[in-house]
NUKOLDO-201541 format. One line per 10 residues: number of its first residue (from 1); their letters; for each residue y, x, z of C-alpha. Coordinates in Angstrom, 3 decimals, always signed. Layout:
BEGIN
NUM	A	Y:X:Z | ...
// end
This chain:
BEGIN
1	MSDNPWPVHL	-13.369:+10.188:-25.108 | -11.200:+12.010:-22.566 | -7.934:+10.323:-23.466 | -6.603:+7.053:-24.810 | -4.730:+7.389:-28.105 | -3.593:+3.758:-27.864 | -1.892:+3.219:-24.509 | -0.663:-0.357:-24.348 | +2.263:-2.116:-22.745 | +1.400:-5.668:-21.759
11	GRLRFIDAEG	+4.907:-6.553:-22.836 | +8.532:-5.501:-22.576 | +11.503:-7.723:-21.745 | +14.991:-6.542:-22.680 | +18.436:-7.878:-23.474 | +19.661:-8.196:-27.054 | +23.061:-8.931:-28.564 | +24.058:-11.685:-30.989 | +22.582:-9.730:-33.914 | +19.231:-9.220:-32.212
21	KVLASEHIKN	+19.857:-5.566:-31.419 | +18.941:-4.110:-28.039 | +22.054:-3.684:-25.885 | +23.392:-0.184:-26.452 | +23.434:+1.815:-23.230 | +26.858:+3.264:-24.022 | +28.325:-0.235:-23.864 | +26.814:-1.006:-20.443 | +29.287:-0.187:-17.695 | +29.189:-0.128:-13.880
31	PKRKLDVWQG	+25.457:-0.814:-13.461 | +24.359:-1.700:-9.933 | +20.932:-2.490:-8.584 | +19.630:-3.511:-5.181 | +16.025:-4.090:-4.144 | +15.508:-6.380:-1.164 | +12.082:-5.290:+0.083 | +12.032:-7.980:+2.803 | +12.107:-10.755:+0.194 | +10.727:-8.879:-2.814
41	IQVASFMYEG	+13.678:-9.472:-5.144 | +15.744:-7.092:-7.225 | +19.376:-8.017:-7.861 | +21.225:-6.114:-10.583 | +24.601:-6.394:-12.261 | +26.490:-4.640:-15.044 | +29.458:-5.103:-17.346 | +28.936:-5.582:-21.091 | +31.909:-5.907:-23.416 | +34.033:-6.479:-20.329
51	VEVKVETLGL	+31.926:-9.397:-19.068 | +29.759:-9.283:-15.954 | +26.019:-9.911:-16.157 | +23.974:-10.671:-13.018 | +20.177:-10.468:-13.041 | +17.637:-11.463:-10.392 | +14.055:-10.274:-10.948 | +10.892:-11.209:-9.057 | +7.361:-9.907:-9.373 | +5.089:-12.898:-8.858
61	SDQDGVAVRV	+2.987:-12.675:-5.713 | -0.058:-14.609:-6.935 | -0.107:-13.995:-10.694 | +0.506:-11.186:-13.164 | +4.035:-11.945:-14.256 | +7.752:-11.850:-13.588 | +10.471:-14.406:-13.027 | +14.053:-13.678:-14.078 | +17.401:-15.422:-13.663 | +20.436:-14.277:-15.690
71	QSELLREGKM	+24.027:-15.374:-15.102 | +26.821:-14.473:-17.542 | +29.447:-16.055:-19.765 | +27.877:-13.994:-22.559 | +25.019:-16.508:-22.569 | +27.377:-19.432:-23.156 | +29.139:-17.544:-25.916 | +25.863:-16.687:-27.688 | +26.485:-12.963:-27.338 | +23.358:-12.188:-25.340
81	GVELDFPIAD	+19.691:-13.136:-25.510 | +16.331:-11.838:-24.296 | +13.534:-10.276:-26.318 | +9.857:-9.959:-25.435 | +8.085:-7.385:-27.566 | +4.731:-5.651:-27.535 | +5.234:-1.947:-28.268 | +2.278:+0.149:-29.348 | +1.456:+3.822:-29.567 | +1.297:+5.528:-32.932
91	GKRRYKAEGG	-1.937:+7.368:-32.143 | -0.181:+10.742:-32.266 | +2.359:+10.856:-29.464 | +0.202:+10.085:-26.459 | +2.608:+8.017:-24.402 | +5.239:+7.006:-26.931 | +5.021:+3.269:-27.469 | +7.345:+1.535:-29.915 | +7.324:-1.063:-32.674 | +6.107:-0.837:-36.232
101	PCEVHKTMMT	+3.155:-2.265:-38.109 | -0.373:-1.560:-36.966 | -3.523:-2.992:-38.501 | -5.553:-2.868:-35.258 | -3.063:-5.025:-33.347 | -2.871:-8.778:-33.824 | -0.295:-11.044:-32.201 | -0.470:-14.847:-32.312 | +2.364:-17.012:-31.036 | +2.906:-20.754:-30.616
111	VTGNELSFER	+6.155:-22.420:-29.560 | +5.960:-25.806:-27.847 | +9.275:-27.048:-26.512 | +10.455:-24.749:-23.763 | +7.322:-22.606:-23.790 | +5.983:-19.823:-25.981 | +2.271:-19.000:-25.771 | +0.916:-15.741:-27.112 | -2.383:-13.987:-27.604 | -2.757:-10.272:-28.189
121	QMDNDIYKGG	-5.782:-8.536:-29.683 | -6.242:-4.773:-29.942 | -9.650:-3.849:-31.336 | -11.983:-5.673:-28.922 | -9.432:-6.137:-26.132 | -7.715:-9.499:-25.786 | -5.134:-10.777:-23.352 | -3.006:-13.893:-23.293 | +0.192:-15.101:-21.771 | +3.133:-17.399:-21.809
131	WRICEGTASF	+6.911:-17.366:-21.598 | +8.598:-20.499:-20.254 | +12.237:-21.474:-19.833 | +12.862:-22.740:-16.298 | +16.618:-23.226:-16.312 | +19.287:-23.394:-19.022 | +19.425:-24.556:-22.619 | +17.748:-22.136:-24.994 | +15.156:-21.890:-27.744 | +12.443:-19.467:-28.834
141	NAYPEERKAR	+12.240:-17.622:-32.134 | +8.810:-16.129:-32.765 | +8.092:-13.144:-35.008 | +4.343:-12.513:-34.568 | +4.114:-10.147:-37.520 | +6.669:-7.924:-35.760 | +4.994:-8.449:-32.353 | +8.056:-9.923:-30.711 | +9.827:-13.135:-29.752 | +13.383:-13.922:-28.763
151	LIPRDGDVLS	+14.923:-16.333:-26.312 | +18.298:-17.505:-27.628 | +20.638:-19.378:-25.224 | +22.403:-22.461:-26.627 | +24.682:-23.529:-23.793 | +25.555:-22.712:-20.197 | +25.971:-19.448:-18.334 | +22.637:-19.493:-16.487 | +19.186:-18.795:-17.921 | +15.964:-18.399:-15.975
161	FVCLFGQTQP	+12.408:-17.937:-17.188 | +8.897:-16.902:-16.181 | +6.634:-14.609:-18.203 | +2.907:-14.503:-17.391 | +0.004:-12.311:-18.527 | -3.736:-12.789:-18.077 | -7.186:-13.065:-19.594 | -6.768:-16.825:-20.034 | -3.863:-18.885:-21.277 | -1.691:-20.022:-18.351
171	GSASYTDFDV	-1.643:-23.769:-17.855 | +1.409:-25.839:-17.016 | +0.578:-25.639:-13.296 | +0.952:-21.856:-13.467 | +4.706:-22.131:-13.929 | +7.224:-23.052:-11.253 | +11.008:-23.209:-11.208 | +12.786:-19.978:-10.417 | +13.969:-21.143:-6.990 | +10.453:-22.233:-6.052
181	TKKQTADFWE	+9.085:-18.878:-7.199 | +11.804:-17.106:-5.258 | +10.823:-18.965:-2.083 | +7.126:-18.257:-2.632 | +7.849:-14.575:-3.159 | +10.001:-14.372:-0.037 | +7.268:-16.083:+2.002 | +4.674:-13.672:+0.620 | +6.669:-10.613:+1.626 | +7.598:-11.987:+5.028
191	TFWMSGGAID	+3.891:-12.510:+5.720 | +3.234:-8.921:+4.668 | +5.940:-7.457:+6.861 | +4.964:-9.570:+9.876 | +1.327:-8.468:+9.688 | -0.333:-5.113:+10.216 | +1.232:-2.219:+12.060 | +4.877:-1.387:+12.688 | +6.777:+1.661:+13.920 | +10.333:+1.758:+15.293
201	LSLSKDSRWK	+12.033:+5.152:+15.693 | +15.601:+3.881:+16.086 | +15.972:+4.923:+19.746 | +15.198:+8.563:+18.936 | +17.823:+11.258:+19.447 | +16.462:+13.570:+16.768 | +18.686:+12.975:+13.740 | +15.700:+13.047:+11.390 | +14.342:+9.735:+12.659 | +16.273:+7.637:+10.160
211	ELERRLVLSQ	+14.934:+9.436:+7.092 | +11.394:+9.279:+8.431 | +11.685:+5.563:+9.106 | +13.175:+5.000:+5.635 | +10.152:+6.702:+4.117 | +7.808:+4.596:+6.222 | +9.376:+1.276:+5.255 | +9.681:+2.010:+1.554 | +6.224:+3.592:+1.403 | +4.674:+0.396:+2.746
221	YLMRTNNAGS	+6.409:-1.598:+0.027 | +5.509:+0.879:-2.718 | +1.844:+1.141:-1.792 | +1.525:-2.634:-1.530 | +2.997:-3.119:-5.000 | +1.158:-0.213:-6.672 | -2.097:+0.348:-4.788 | -3.600:-2.923:-3.616 | -5.516:-4.033:-6.689 | -8.990:-3.944:-8.184
231	LPTAEYGLMA	-9.012:-0.141:-8.580 | -7.031:+2.804:-7.232 | -4.252:+3.835:-9.572 | -3.373:+7.213:-10.975 | -0.857:+9.207:-8.944 | +2.127:+7.480:-10.532 | +0.820:+4.021:-9.681 | +1.704:+1.214:-12.067 | +5.013:+2.790:-13.019 | +4.004:+4.772:-16.124
241	FGGWAGQFHM	+1.235:+5.927:-18.439 | +1.663:+9.500:-17.236 | -0.334:+12.641:-17.850 | -3.742:+11.266:-16.842 | -3.867:+8.494:-19.465 | -3.851:+5.902:-16.698 | -7.143:+7.169:-15.252 | -7.460:+7.350:-11.487 | -8.905:+10.270:-9.549 | -11.657:+9.687:-7.000
251	EMAWWHMAHY	-10.432:+12.500:-4.746 | -6.970:+10.922:-4.641 | -8.371:+7.546:-3.586 | -8.075:+8.781:+0.005 | -4.306:+9.124:-0.307 | -3.973:+5.745:-1.977 | -6.230:+3.767:+0.371 | -6.912:+5.399:+3.752 | -3.562:+4.405:+5.262 | -4.532:+0.727:+5.073
261	GVWDRWHLAE	-7.118:+1.370:+7.779 | -4.706:+2.801:+10.353 | -1.963:+0.254:+9.517 | -4.443:-2.611:+10.029 | -4.141:-3.865:+6.460 | -7.668:-3.015:+5.414 | -7.993:-6.148:+3.293 | -5.579:-4.572:+0.803 | -8.002:-1.700:+0.178 | -11.266:-3.627:+0.120
271	EALTMYQRFL	-11.303:-4.751:-3.511 | -10.543:-1.284:-4.872 | -13.142:+0.317:-2.616 | -15.905:-1.844:-4.061 | -15.799:+0.765:-6.839 | -18.313:+2.748:-4.807 | -20.888:-0.031:-4.948 | -20.067:-0.709:-8.611 | -20.156:+2.950:-9.634 | -23.291:+3.782:-7.638
281	PIARKRAAQL	-25.781:+3.456:-10.542 | -23.804:+5.814:-12.784 | -23.197:+8.207:-9.858 | -26.967:+8.355:-9.309 | -27.543:+9.072:-12.992 | -24.941:+11.833:-12.894 | -26.659:+13.508:-9.931 | -30.084:+13.228:-11.559 | -28.761:+14.662:-14.801 | -27.737:+17.754:-12.828
291	DYKGAKWGKQ	-31.086:+17.818:-10.996 | -29.698:+16.655:-7.640 | -30.694:+13.768:-5.420 | -28.473:+10.867:-4.407 | -25.139:+10.021:-5.996 | -22.506:+12.443:-7.281 | -19.032:+10.948:-7.382 | -16.773:+11.955:-10.241 | -13.164:+13.018:-10.286 | -11.160:+11.479:-13.146
301	NSPDGRMKPW	-12.771:+8.153:-13.957 | -12.722:+5.192:-16.273 | -12.747:+1.683:-14.774 | -16.542:+1.565:-15.164 | -17.111:+4.860:-13.357 | -17.616:+7.209:-16.278 | -16.179:+10.673:-15.725 | -13.816:+12.479:-18.053 | -15.631:+15.420:-19.720 | -13.927:+18.380:-18.105
311	DGNLGLSWQQ	-15.355:+21.312:-16.142 | -13.005:+20.626:-13.243 | -14.500:+17.157:-12.904 | -17.955:+18.657:-12.393 | -16.905:+21.387:-9.979 | -14.468:+19.509:-7.757 | -16.265:+18.409:-4.600 | -13.904:+17.179:-1.887 | -14.127:+13.614:-3.181 | -17.836:+13.556:-2.310
321	PHPIFFAEQE	-17.569:+12.686:+1.434 | -14.760:+10.136:+0.865 | -16.988:+7.038:+0.712 | -18.483:+7.991:+4.086 | -14.955:+8.263:+5.486 | -14.010:+4.853:+4.066 | -17.229:+3.284:+5.326 | -16.527:+4.616:+8.800 | -12.976:+3.274:+8.649 | -14.294:-0.190:+7.909
331	YRLNPDIKTL	-16.956:+0.050:+10.615 | -14.344:+0.989:+13.211 | -12.428:-2.149:+12.257 | -15.508:-4.382:+11.882 | -18.425:-2.858:+13.835 | -21.124:-5.301:+12.775 | -24.271:-5.519:+10.695 | -22.328:-6.979:+7.777 | -20.344:-3.745:+7.422 | -23.486:-1.633:+7.815
341	DKWNEVVFAT	-25.282:-3.607:+5.113 | -22.275:-3.406:+2.810 | -21.978:+0.372:+2.944 | -25.367:+1.809:+3.919 | -26.660:+2.379:+0.380 | -23.445:+4.172:-0.620 | -23.398:+6.251:+2.573 | -27.030:+7.328:+2.240 | -26.865:+8.078:-1.491 | -23.739:+10.155:-0.875
351	AEYMASFPVK	-25.423:+12.101:+1.914 | -28.540:+12.673:-0.217 | -26.443:+14.446:-2.813 | -24.574:+16.393:-0.137 | -27.873:+17.623:+1.286 | -29.313:+18.579:-2.100 | -26.232:+20.353:-3.467 | -26.067:+23.434:-1.154 | -28.188:+26.457:-2.050 | -30.411:+28.015:+0.619
361	DEEGRYKLEF	-30.153:+31.803:+0.756 | -32.650:+34.367:+2.019 | -31.192:+34.148:+5.534 | -31.786:+30.415:+5.717 | -28.101:+29.576:+5.323 | -26.951:+26.748:+3.066 | -24.114:+27.689:+0.734 | -21.690:+25.526:-1.206 | -21.649:+27.479:-4.444 | -19.410:+27.328:-7.500
371	VVTANENGIC	-17.035:+24.801:-6.007 | -13.690:+24.061:-7.627 | -11.466:+23.972:-4.574 | -9.203:+21.058:-3.749 | -6.385:+23.370:-4.787 | -7.967:+23.717:-8.244 | -6.717:+27.283:-8.565 | -10.184:+28.743:-8.731 | -13.952:+28.523:-8.226 | -15.528:+29.869:-5.078
381	HNPAFESAYW	-18.431:+29.904:-2.653 | -18.187:+28.204:+0.759 | -14.591:+26.916:+0.743 | -13.205:+26.147:+4.200 | -12.098:+22.555:+3.686 | -15.129:+21.360:+1.768 | -17.535:+23.090:+4.189 | -16.068:+21.315:+7.226 | -15.825:+17.973:+5.419 | -19.451:+18.404:+4.213
391	RWGLNKAQEW	-20.731:+18.888:+7.756 | -18.718:+15.948:+9.032 | -20.041:+13.695:+6.269 | -23.693:+14.603:+6.815 | -23.387:+14.125:+10.571 | -21.631:+10.787:+10.146 | -24.353:+9.589:+7.769 | -26.876:+10.344:+10.513 | -24.855:+8.138:+12.857 | -25.165:+5.339:+10.317
401	RKRLGMKPEK	-28.936:+5.747:+10.298 | -28.975:+5.472:+14.095 | -26.853:+2.300:+13.996 | -29.426:+0.754:+11.679 | -32.318:+1.764:+13.938 | -33.500:+4.498:+11.577 | -34.688:+7.984:+12.500 | -32.483:+10.977:+11.611 | -33.071:+12.449:+8.173 | -34.431:+15.953:+8.830
411	SWQEVSDNLV	-33.226:+17.468:+5.551 | -29.668:+16.309:+6.165 | -29.685:+17.812:+9.645 | -31.146:+21.094:+8.448 | -28.338:+21.488:+5.913 | -25.614:+20.447:+8.364 | -26.876:+22.799:+11.091 | -27.180:+25.750:+8.723 | -24.144:+25.532:+6.492 | -22.461:+28.910:+6.122
421	PLTLEKNPKT	-19.810:+29.239:+8.860 | -16.183:+29.090:+7.818 | -14.925:+32.534:+6.858 | -12.325:+34.174:+9.082 | -9.557:+36.637:+8.299 | -6.552:+38.012:+10.122 | -2.978:+36.861:+9.844 | -1.368:+40.098:+8.585 | +1.805:+39.465:+10.602 | +0.358:+38.445:+13.976
431	GEQVFAWCEE	-3.190:+39.761:+13.881 | -4.489:+36.332:+14.907 | -7.742:+35.070:+13.500 | -7.280:+32.333:+10.906 | -9.556:+30.471:+8.536 | -9.799:+32.015:+5.084 | -9.707:+29.923:+1.952 | -13.364:+30.646:+1.197 | -16.081:+33.222:+1.615 | -15.958:+34.521:-1.931
441	WVWTNPKNRT	-13.957:+33.829:-5.069 | -16.034:+33.578:-8.237 | -13.095:+33.049:-10.540 | -9.373:+32.496:-10.205 | -6.971:+31.608:-12.934 | -5.194:+34.871:-13.771 | -1.961:+32.920:-14.209 | -2.255:+31.446:-10.713 | -2.078:+32.854:-7.232 | -4.020:+31.461:-4.321
451	DYGHPDQIGG	-1.123:+30.985:-1.913 | +0.361:+27.843:-3.361 | -0.738:+24.361:-4.309 | -2.800:+22.532:-1.710 | -3.252:+24.614:+1.492 | -7.000:+24.030:+1.652 | -7.472:+26.144:+4.766 | -6.085:+23.359:+6.990 | -8.038:+20.523:+5.354 | -11.050:+20.757:+7.663
461	FSFVPFVDGV	-9.050:+19.576:+10.682 | -6.372:+17.325:+9.161 | -7.724:+13.834:+8.561 | -11.194:+15.314:+9.092 | -12.106:+15.472:+12.809 | -13.192:+18.763:+14.367 | -16.821:+19.673:+13.689 | -19.031:+22.429:+15.056 | -17.852:+25.759:+13.740 | -14.165:+24.812:+13.613
471	SPQIAANTVR	-12.456:+26.403:+16.614 | -9.365:+24.439:+17.725 | -7.617:+27.702:+18.611 | -8.292:+29.312:+15.237 | -7.302:+26.044:+13.587 | -3.960:+26.112:+15.430 | -3.437:+29.725:+14.354 | -4.190:+28.730:+10.766 | -1.614:+25.928:+10.741 | +1.097:+28.314:+11.941
481	HINDSWVWTR	+0.035:+30.925:+9.399 | +0.145:+28.423:+6.527 | +3.536:+27.124:+7.647 | +4.987:+30.644:+7.626 | +3.347:+32.076:+4.507 | +2.742:+29.243:+2.065 | +4.758:+28.897:-1.130 | +5.879:+25.346:-0.319 | +7.997:+25.058:-3.439 | +4.794:+25.106:-5.492
491	CWGWDFPWAA	+2.673:+22.484:-3.816 | +2.321:+18.698:-3.948 | +3.826:+15.856:-1.954 | +0.731:+15.051:+0.083 | +0.433:+18.637:+1.299 | +3.232:+18.062:+3.803 | +1.664:+15.103:+5.644 | -1.735:+16.815:+5.266 | -0.406:+19.856:+7.110 | +1.385:+17.610:+9.625
501	MAAARTEQPE	-1.943:+15.958:+10.494 | -3.488:+19.388:+11.074 | -0.575:+20.418:+13.288 | -0.875:+17.197:+15.290 | -4.651:+17.536:+15.698 | -4.207:+21.112:+16.929 | -1.641:+19.838:+19.482 | +1.469:+21.321:+17.874 | +3.660:+18.201:+17.637 | +6.948:+20.012:+16.996
511	LAVELLLKDN	+5.356:+21.759:+14.044 | +3.868:+18.454:+12.879 | +7.325:+16.920:+12.581 | +8.694:+20.071:+10.955 | +5.968:+20.040:+8.317 | +6.240:+16.316:+7.718 | +9.997:+16.536:+7.083 | +10.196:+20.044:+5.646 | +13.330:+20.437:+3.522 | +11.729:+21.156:+0.182
521	PRNHYSERGI	+12.099:+19.771:-3.359 | +8.394:+18.847:-3.366 | +8.919:+16.869:-0.162 | +11.872:+14.884:-1.495 | +11.776:+11.086:-1.424 | +14.102:+9.413:-3.881 | +16.497:+6.568:-3.210 | +13.630:+4.275:-4.231 | +11.498:+5.942:-1.577 | +9.028:+7.589:-3.961
531	NGDWYLPGNG	+7.876:+11.144:-3.351 | +9.345:+13.199:-6.177 | +10.372:+9.830:-7.676 | +6.884:+9.422:-9.166 | +4.126:+10.771:-6.888 | +2.633:+8.056:-4.670 | -0.031:+10.138:-2.848 | +2.847:+11.608:-0.853 | +3.782:+8.104:+0.270 | +0.237:+7.274:+1.291
541	GVLYAVAMMA	+0.044:+10.556:+3.170 | +3.223:+9.856:+5.126 | +1.888:+6.452:+6.177 | -1.415:+7.868:+7.420 | +0.107:+10.913:+9.114 | +2.792:+9.031:+11.051 | +0.375:+6.294:+12.138 | -1.977:+9.036:+13.367 | +0.851:+10.799:+15.188 | +1.923:+7.549:+16.843
551	AGWDGAPERH	-1.375:+5.823:+17.672 | -3.447:+8.972:+18.139 | -6.850:+10.099:+16.887 | -10.287:+10.635:+18.352 | -9.910:+13.369:+20.944 | -6.104:+13.211:+21.032 | -4.206:+13.968:+24.251 | -3.982:+10.906:+26.474 | -0.273:+10.255:+26.163 | +1.950:+7.960:+24.168
561	APGFPDNGQW	+2.521:+9.023:+20.547 | +0.547:+12.274:+20.958 | +1.505:+13.620:+17.552 | +5.245:+13.505:+18.312 | +7.075:+16.013:+20.534 | +7.332:+14.998:+24.180 | +10.780:+16.531:+24.483 | +13.017:+13.515:+24.970 | +14.189:+13.618:+21.335 | +11.679:+11.153:+19.929
571	KVRWEGLKRA	+11.290:+7.557:+21.093 | +8.341:+6.076:+19.222 | +7.705:+2.362:+19.587 | +4.759:+0.948:+17.711 | +2.402:-1.969:+17.535 | -0.648:-2.996:+15.532 | -1.691:+0.510:+14.467 | -5.284:+1.746:+14.709 | -6.403:+5.088:+16.100 | -7.346:+7.587:+13.403
581	Q	-10.709:+9.308:+13.262
// end
């Protein structure tokens, strides 16, 4: 199955009026909302029927749940309550989830004093939870056949509660008073902010510093709340079902996780990255099914590592070296035998596939054939980005063998040494040599052009270090060419930090800042700090790129903040960051 016809909300909390109807938006006036990212609390207010309503909301730091406090005279007057319902999809509209009867959904509810316990079953999936009153006089009304319950205030103008979700029923010790939860949440976020790396741009003269710092601060908060769990998320994080049915993409794991290494918060990526060890058996089977050695990593995946049946999933290849990159990140942070033992099987199985995939031609060259480019606008032979990343990955795997006292693997070296060189072409405006997208296109979508989307030509020297065959001068020419000629209005949010990394690595810091902050709708970060107001890979890219520009990278110029212009306009103060590869 490539999609999920039954996307599920764990639950939905919303205000209702005295008749049990959801508050009509046309009657809500003067809404205000403020998110305090230092303490992890959202404070909102609005007017309803001329009466003010104040709401404090917390996401629990140690459990799956929320805590809410409401203050309003409407509570005392019985004109407002709270409803918890469990909307479902209708099996036809993919992401529309509402009420209505459904024979495959079962909801059981039990009310005991100031607590409502519930259990939800959908086919073979079961989850449980509880809803407890912490403050105020109120009572629960349960309607399990309608998959909802209501909290009806009886007296007072303050009501607070906690709602929890999990695989087991929460015990009494799971609940705390709202003020206690508020303090715990504030402590949790203070610990987060006081750990890891930090960057201060406030002494800069360049007027763009404030926007860049805003993106940095909010991106840290957003990635911590959306991408620090048991698996990477889809591009929209935990904020929606979205167009990928909630499935994550293995190639995008880099943008969701790599920044934790350079911001010294690696522990937040570790659980999700165990997917490589967990998915290894199925990745081996996938490679064998296609008559390759080693492990082939998929693109769009289920939580158990199965790949969505789609030709693009088979052809896309730039996710393949990622586990070697992640393994090297962890080794740089923890260079010990424990790290080597943890990752060596994944690294070697990945390299085995990478050595068996290229096709040897009559000249003894190894070609990457029929590759769906990172851009996904076509299929080609010997794409620039993948070719450079392939060589880097094979060479790095050899380093891992040496660290473990093993001899180099001859077949890996033969492929790395004889990969087809990156194809060159001329910039039509300047005549300079630049890297071409690929050696040969096999197929391109007739509706698409190949000068928009991800600028793959710069990928082989962005977060990927220089390898043999990648001339720094030609790389610098290529960055300038892409900056001048690319259709930036038809790309994605991570393309801007991706290009900024390439500009920094080719020692063009002014261009790096220009690309990072390019005035473009696709490079917009909303008031909430989200790229495009939904696309989190852009946020992860900004975090990695700026940390790299501040703390440097292997082979960077020996000066402070080598990725920023040394022109007196930027004052970059930082601490706790780690040098990029």
